[in-house]
N, C-alpha and C positions, 0 to 999 in steps of 0.2 A: 504494500500500500504506500502510495506516495503522499507525503505530507505537504500541503500547500503552505507557503510562507505568507505571513500576514504582511500588510503594507509596512508596519512598523519594523518588522524583522528585515525586510528588503532595504528600507532606509538605513537601518543600522549597518547592514553589510556594505551599502554604498559608501557611508561615512568612513568605515574602516578601509575600504579600497582606495578612496580618495586620498587618505592620509598615508598610504603606502609610499615608501621612498623608491620603490622599483618601477613606478609608472613613468612613462614619458608624458610630455605635455598634451599630446593629442588624446591619449587614453584618459588622462585626468579630465580633459575638457568634455569628453563624451560622458563620463561618469557624473560629472557635476551637472551637465544638462539633464540627465535622467533623474538625478536627485531633485533638481528644481522642479521638473515636471511632476514628480510624485508629490512634492510638497504643495504644489498648486492644486492638487486634487485631480489631475488627469487620470484617465482610465488606466489602471495598473497593467493589465495584460498588454495594452498597446505600448506603454512606456518600456516594458521589458522586451517586447518584440523589437522596438526601435533600437534599444540598447544592443541587443544581439546582432542586429543587422549593421550597426555602426562599428562594433568591435571585431566582427568577423574579418573584414579586409585588413585591419591592423594586425590581427593574429597571423594571417597568411603571409604578411610581409616579414614577419620575424622568423 
C-alpha cells in the first residue's frame, strides 16, 4: 500500500531540499517555484507533476 504524503509533508521535504548544499542554482530555482506554488494553494498533484517535468531534463544532463 502506498502512503500519500500530505501537503505539509511535501512542503517540509521541499524546504529540506532547498537548503541542501549539493543543489545547483537551476535545481534550487525549480524547487523554490514549486514550494511557492504549494504555499499559494495551487493544486498539489499539478505542482508535483510540474516539478517532475522540470527536474527530469536537469537529471538527464548530469
